[in-house]
N, C-alpha and C positions, 0 to 999 in steps of 0.2 A: 095862158094866151099871151102872145107877143104881138104888139102893134108894129106895123111897118109905116113909117112916116116919111114925108118929103124932107130930104136933108136941106140944110141952109147952105146953098152954094153961092150966095151973094148975087143972085139974079132974081128979078121980080116977075118976069114973064116966063113961066115954066109950064110946059105941056106934057101930058102923058103921051109917050110914043107907042111902043109895042109892049104888051104884056108877054112875057116869056114863059109864064106858068098859067095854069087854070085852077079854079077851085077844085080841091080834092087831090092835087098834086103833092107829093112828098118832096121836101126840100131839105138841104143841109145848110148849115151856117156858111155864108160866103157865096152860095149859088146866086146867079143873076136872076132877078125877079121881073124887073120892068126897066124899060129905057125911058128916060125923061129927056126933054130937050128945052133949051133956051136959045135965043138967037145965036147961031154959029157954033153951038156946043150940044153934043149928045153925050149923055152919061148914064151909067147903070146904077140901079139901086140893088144892093145885095141883101140876101136874107140875113137878119140879125140872129137867127136861131134855127135849130133843127126842128122839123115838124111837118104839119100838113097845112096847106093853104085852105083856110075856111071862109075867107071873105076877100073879095076885090071891091074896094069902095069907090073907085073912080074909073071911068071908061076911057079907052083910047081917044085921044084928041081933046080931052078935058083940060081946061086951064086950072092950075093948082098953085098953092102958095107953100112956102117953107113951113114945116110942122104939120101940114094937113095929113090926115089918115089916108094911106094908100090901100092897106089891106091888113089882114090878121093871119097869124100862124098859131095853130094849137100844137103844143108839144105832143110827142108821140103817145105819152100816157093818157093825155086828155082826148086824143083822137082815137083811142082804142087800140093802138098798136102794141104789140108785145115784143119789143126789141131785146 
C-alpha cells in the first residue's frame, strides 16, 4: 500500500479541488490524481506508484494541511491484478 499525502508547497490554506480518479481506478506512477488549490495557485498531485486507488480520504472542497492523507494506492499484486 502506498499513501498519497498533501505535499508541502509552502502554503497554509490548501483545499481539495477536483478528484481526477475514483476508488477502483488503476493508475500509473505520475498520473494526475487530484487538483489542490491555495490562494491564486492550482496544482496537481501525481501518483507516487502504480496500482489501484483503494481509498479517497478527503472530499472535494475540504481544507487540508501539508502531510495530511489524501488517499491510498494498493499495488497491482495486492489489488489482485496479474500483470
